[in-house]
C-alpha positions, 0 to 999 in steps of 0.5 A: 896510544893508537893501538888502545883506540883501535881496541876500543873501536873494535869493542864498540863495534862488537857491542853494537853488533850484539845489542838487540836491534829492536827493543824487547818488552816485558810481558805484563798482564794488562788491568781489566776495564773497571766498567766490566767489573762493576756492571751494575754500578750507576755512573751518576753521583748521589747528590743530597740537596737541602733547601732553605726550608729544610726539605731534602732532595736526593738526586732530584727526588723529594725525600722526607727527613724521617725516611732519608736513612732508608732511602740512602740505604736503598740507593747505596745497596747497588753501589760499590763506591759510597760517596755522597755529595751534600749541597745545602742552601746558604741560608741554612743553619749548620744544625740541619746540615749536621743532622744530614751528615749524621744520617749519612754516617749512620748508614755507613757512607764512607765519604761525604763531600760538601758542595759550595754552591 
């Protein structure tokens, strides 16, 4: 039994001696910063607010209902992400909110988020 333990200890010492002392990493390409790729991308979110009287405000700028589609098209022409945040007054009927959603979908806004308050 003793010779077997001696052999195992010698093998352990050999494996410890030939194993690398410093960990070696793998070469990998690091991802580029998203800010470098989308230089013209504005960082603020696009928020459409519908007041209780039905008036639209797009990023704190008043917009008429008949020009909402044109205004959304011009805002999203400079953006890669097509996300719209929609905030409606609690007193609104859903038909008013639904027409704003339909207008947003008609100008190919891919994601729409409803803001609770």
